[in-house]
C-alpha positions in Angstrom: 0.0 0.0 0.0 2.9 2.3 0.7 4.3 1.7 -2.8 0.9 2.4 -4.4 0.4 5.5 -2.3 3.7 7.1 -3.2 3.3 6.3 -6.9 -0.2 7.8 -6.9 1.2 11.0 -5.3 3.8 11.2 -8.1 1.2 10.6 -10.8 -1.1 13.3 -9.4 1.8 15.8 -9.4 2.0 16.1 -5.6 5.5 14.7 -5.5 8.2 16.0 -7.9 11.6 14.8 -8.7 14.1 15.0 -5.8 11.3 15.5 -3.3 12.0 14.2 0.2 9.8 11.4 1.3 8.3 11.1 4.8 10.4 9.1 7.2 9.7 5.5 8.0 8.4 6.6 11.4 6.0 9.1 9.9 4.7 6.5 7.4 4.2 3.9 10.1 2.1 6.4 12.1 0.2 7.6 9.0 -0.8 4.1 7.8 -0.8 2.3 11.1 1.7 -0.2 9.7 4.8 -2.0 11.2 8.3 -0.7 10.5 9.0 -3.9 8.6 6.0 -3.5 6.2 6.9 0.2 5.5 10.5 -0.6 4.9 9.6 -3.4 2.5 7.5 -1.1 0.4 10.2 1.5 0.3 12.8 -1.1 -0.7 10.6 -2.2 -3.6 10.4 1.4 -4.9 14.1 1.8 -4.5 14.9 -1.5 -6.4 12.6 -0.4 -9.2 14.4 2.9 -9.5 11.6 5.2 -8.3 13.3 6.6 -5.2 16.9 6.8 -4.0 18.5 7.1 -0.5 21.0 9.6 0.8 22.8 8.5 4.0 21.8 10.7 6.9 19.2 12.6 4.9 16.5 10.2 3.9 14.8 8.9 0.7 14.1 11.1 -2.3 12.0 10.8 -5.5 14.2 9.9 -8.5 13.6 12.6 -11.1 14.1 10.7 -14.4 11.9 7.7 -13.5 9.1 9.8 -12.2 9.0 12.2 -15.1 8.8 9.3 -17.5 6.1 7.7 -15.4 4.0 10.8 -15.2 4.2 11.3 -18.9 3.2 7.7 -19.7 0.2 7.6 -17.3 -2.9 6.8 -19.3 -4.0 4.4 -16.6 -7.5 4.3 -15.3 -8.0 5.8 -11.8 -10.5 4.1 -9.5 -11.4 5.5 -6.1 -12.8 3.2 -3.3 -15.1 4.9 -0.9 -16.0 3.5 2.5 -17.1 4.4 6.0 -14.4 6.0 8.2 -14.7 3.1 10.7 -14.3 0.6 7.8 -11.3 2.5 6.5 -9.6 2.6 9.9 -9.6 -1.2 10.1 -8.1 -1.8 6.7 -4.7 -2.4 8.3 -5.9 -4.3 11.3 -6.7 -8.0 11.7 -10.3 -7.5 10.8 -11.1 -10.4 8.6 -13.7 -8.7 6.5 -11.6 -5.7 5.8 -8.3 -7.4 5.1 -9.8 -10.0 2.7 -11.7 -7.4 0.7 -8.7 -5.1 0.6 -6.5 -7.9 -0.7 -9.0 -8.6 -3.5 -9.1 -4.9 -4.5 -5.3 -4.5 -4.5 -4.7 -7.7 -6.4 -7.2 -6.4 -9.1 -5.5 -3.0 -9.2 -2.3 -4.7 -10.1 -3.9 -7.2 -12.5 -5.7 -4.5 -14.5 -3.0 -1.9 -14.1 -5.2 0.8 -12.6 -4.4 3.4 -10.0 -6.5 2.7 -6.8 -7.1 5.1 -4.0 -9.0 4.7 -0.7 -11.0 7.5 0.9 -13.8 8.0 3.4 -16.9 8.4 1.3 -18.2 11.7 2.8 -14.7 13.2 2.6 -14.4 12.1 -1.0 -17.7 13.8 -1.9 -16.8 17.0 -0.2 -13.5 17.8 -2.0 -12.3 18.1 -5.6 -10.4 14.8 -5.5 -13.5 13.0 -6.7 -13.4 14.9 -10.0 -10.0 13.4 -10.9 -11.1 9.8 -10.8 -12.5 7.7 -13.7 -14.7 5.5 -11.6 -15.8 4.9 -8.0 -16.4 1.7 -6.0 -18.4 2.0 -2.8 -18.0 -0.6 -0.1 -21.2 -1.4 1.9 -22.5 2.2 1.7 -25.0 1.7 4.5 -27.0 4.6 5.9 -27.8 7.3 3.4 -26.7 5.0 0.6 -29.3 6.2 -2.0 -28.3 9.9 -1.5 -24.6 9.1 -1.9 -25.3 7.1 -5.1 -27.4 9.9 -6.6 -24.7 12.5 -5.7 -22.1 10.5 -7.6 -24.4 9.9 -10.6 -25.0 13.6 -10.9 -21.3 14.0 -11.4 -21.4 11.5 -14.3 -18.9 9.2 -12.6 -19.4 5.4 -13.2 -20.2 3.5 -10.0 -20.0 0.0 -8.7 -21.3 -1.1 -5.2 -19.9 -3.9 -3.1 -22.5 -5.6 -0.8 -25.0 -2.7 -1.0 -27.7 -2.4 1.6 -30.1 -1.2 -1.0 -30.1 -2.3 -4.7 -31.0 0.2 -7.4 -31.9 -0.8 -11.0 -29.5 1.6 -12.7 -26.4 0.9 -10.5 -23.9 -1.9 -10.8 -23.2 -4.1 -7.8 -21.2 -7.1 -6.6 -22.6 -9.0 -3.6 -23.0 -12.3 -1.9 -26.0 -14.5 -2.6 -27.8 -13.8 0.7 -31.0 -15.7 -0.1 -29.4 -18.9 -1.2 -26.8 -18.6 1.6 -29.6 -18.5 4.2 -31.3 -21.5 2.7 -28.1 -23.4 2.7 -27.5 -22.8 6.4 -31.1 -23.5 7.6 -31.3 -26.6 5.3 -28.1 -27.9 7.0 -29.9 -27.7 10.4 -33.0 -29.4 9.0 -30.9 -32.2 7.5 -29.5 -32.8 11.0 -33.1 -33.3 12.2 -33.9 -29.9 13.7 -37.4 -28.5 13.1 -37.6 -25.9 15.9 -35.2 -23.3 14.4 -35.1 -19.8 15.8 -33.7 -16.7 14.1 -31.8 -13.7 15.5 -31.9 -10.9 12.9 -31.1 -7.3 12.2 -33.8 -4.8 11.1 -35.6 -5.4 7.9 -34.6 -1.9 6.7 -31.8 -3.3 4.7 -32.2 -5.4 1.6 -29.6 -8.0 2.5 -31.4 -8.7 5.8 -34.7 -9.1 4.0 -33.0 -11.6 1.6 -31.6 -13.6 4.4 -34.9 -13.6 6.3 -36.7 -14.7 3.2 -34.3 -17.6 2.7 -34.9 -18.7 6.3 -38.7 -18.5 5.9 -38.8 -20.2 2.5 -36.7 -23.2 3.4 -38.8 -23.8 6.5 -42.0 -23.8 4.4 -40.4 -26.1 1.8 -39.8 -28.6 4.5 -43.3 -28.3 6.0 -42.2 -26.2 9.1 -44.4 -23.3 10.3 -42.7 -19.9 10.3 -43.5 -18.6 13.7 -42.9 -14.9 14.5 -42.2 -15.6 18.1 -39.2 -17.7 17.0 -37.7 -14.5 15.4 -35.8 -11.9 17.4 -35.3 -8.6 15.5 -32.5 -6.3 16.8 -32.6 -2.7 15.6 -29.0 -1.8 16.2 -26.7 -4.9 16.0 -23.6 -2.9 16.7 -24.6 -2.6 20.4 -24.7 -5.4 22.9 -28.3 -6.7 23.2 -27.4 -9.7 25.4 -30.3 -9.0 27.8 -32.8 -8.9 24.9 -31.4 -12.1 23.5 -31.6 -13.9 26.9 -35.2 -12.8 27.6 -36.2 -13.9 24.1 -34.5 -17.3 24.7 -36.4 -17.8 28.0 -39.6 -17.5 26.0 -38.4 -19.9 23.4 -36.3 -22.4 25.2 -37.9 -25.3 23.3 -35.9 -24.3 20.2 -33.2 -26.8 19.3 -31.4 -24.7 16.7 -30.6 -21.1 15.9 -29.8 -19.1 12.8 -27.9 -15.8 13.4 -27.9 -13.4 10.5 -24.8 -11.3 11.1 -21.3 -11.2 12.6 -22.0 -8.8 15.5 -25.1 -10.6 16.5 -23.2 -13.8 16.4 -20.5 -12.6 18.7 -22.5 -11.5 21.7 -25.3 -14.0 21.2 -23.0 -17.0 21.5 -21.2 -15.5 24.5 -24.5 -14.8 26.2 -25.8 -18.4 25.8 -22.6 -19.9 27.0 -22.4 -17.5 30.0 -25.9 -18.6 31.1 -24.9 -22.3 30.9 -26.4 -23.2 27.5 -24.1 -25.8 26.1 -23.4 -25.3 22.4 -24.0 -27.6 20.5 -25.4 -30.1 23.0 -28.3 -27.9 24.1 -28.5 -25.7 21.0 -27.1 -26.0 17.5 -26.1 -22.7 15.9 -25.4 -21.5 12.3 -24.4 -18.0 11.4 -23.5 -15.5 8.7 -19.9 -14.1 8.5 -16.6 -15.4 9.6 -15.0 -13.8 12.7 -11.6 -14.3 14.2 -11.6 -17.4 16.5 -11.8 -16.8 20.3 -10.3 -19.1 22.8 -12.9 -20.9 24.9 -15.7 -20.5 22.3 -16.7 -23.1 19.6 -16.1 -22.3 16.0 -19.5 -21.6 14.4 -20.8 -23.4 11.4 -21.2 -20.5 8.9 -21.2 -19.2 5.4 -17.9 -17.6 4.4 -18.3 -14.6 2.1 -16.1 -14.6 -1.0 -14.6 -11.2 0.1 -11.4 -11.3 -2.0 -13.4 -12.3 -5.0 -15.9 -9.4 -4.4 -13.0 -7.0 -4.4 -11.5 -8.4 -7.6 -14.8 -8.6 -9.4 -15.7 -5.0 -8.5 -12.5 -3.7 -10.1 -13.1 -6.0 -13.1 -16.6 -4.7 -13.6 -15.5 -1.1 -13.3 -12.7 -1.6 -15.9 -15.2 -3.1 -18.3 -17.6 -0.2 -17.7 -14.9 2.4 -18.3 -13.7 0.7 -21.5 -17.2 0.6 -22.8 -17.7 -3.2 -22.9 -20.6 -3.1 -20.5 -23.8 -1.7 -22.0 -26.0 -2.5 -18.9 -25.4 -2.3 -15.2 -23.4 -5.3 -13.8 -25.5 -7.6 -11.5 -23.2 -10.2 -9.9 -24.0 -12.3 -6.9 -21.3 -14.6 -5.7 -21.9 -18.0 -4.0 -20.5 -18.4 -0.5 -18.8 -21.4 1.0 -20.4 -23.5 3.8 -17.9 -23.9 6.6 -18.7 -26.7 9.1 -17.7 -25.7 12.6 -18.3 -27.0 16.1 -21.7 -25.5 16.8 -24.0 -28.2 15.3 -24.9 -31.7 16.1 -27.8 -34.0 14.9 -30.9 -33.8 17.0 -31.4 -36.7 19.3 -35.1 -36.9 20.1 -34.6 -38.8 23.3 -32.2 -36.2 24.7 -34.1 -33.0 24.8 -33.6 -31.9 28.5 -32.7 -28.2 28.6 -30.4 -26.3 30.8 -32.5 -23.5 32.2 -30.8 -20.6 34.0 -32.5 -17.5 35.3 
């Protein structure tokens, strides 16, 4: 990322020949990267002849290479917009962020495009947006439609990754939420479970509606009633609703299995059940959306793994096709997930249905 950042600054004319680069320490703080990672990126630039070192003074832009590079740039420029909290975790161990970032960066190299990352609102408020050829928005979320329309008014091509709301005239790449839900719930049914609860986010978002529809349809297809009291809907999944989860469970303790629709819901729901003495999977089998980093002392959930790197790669591929004029209609691509069998499900044994009840 350091390498791409410096090359982009040169291409945009912000760094001239013989300009002094920031120190390793400054780059570490700016990008929240280790010294080793920063040094590796700088070493690559130096080996390729883009920068040079002067003992005791630092690293500088090599004038001849940068001039020739700036003159030859006819490369496409793609800007990736995302939430500030999403952007801040790009260089952390966050699985979702790092996998998606890897896919985007691999595609930037593959298609030889200049990629830049920015907070969506900041991007919209400055002139930088006018210098890009296309924009990719990652999970735009709240105010998504307004953001999309603002970009469309500027005439800039747009691709959405995992949008919360889909629009007929906008290209998108996303996971097959409906089929993923059916896959997970059918797995529970095949294990003998018929009393399957659901912990869900608000239906305000399209992807949640698709997941809930998959849950309901696969129950109906297998002759199981869809009961509203078996569904707990959480308005704000980013806050801990452990008390709500437990009170709901006490009203539905005859359930033998549970489908959790999102990563944040999964994290505190599982911890809450285990804290109250519910043995997973002996007392309750659980399937979930989204892969989270493993935590010691907690079972690995059976889940669907989103093809995050592929979504990043496909979004750049779609944007390049749009910019080169080979796509006459908006791109509509839904990627199939992978079912990962963890440690949270077992076959239902009808003779062993005694529950652990804690108050």
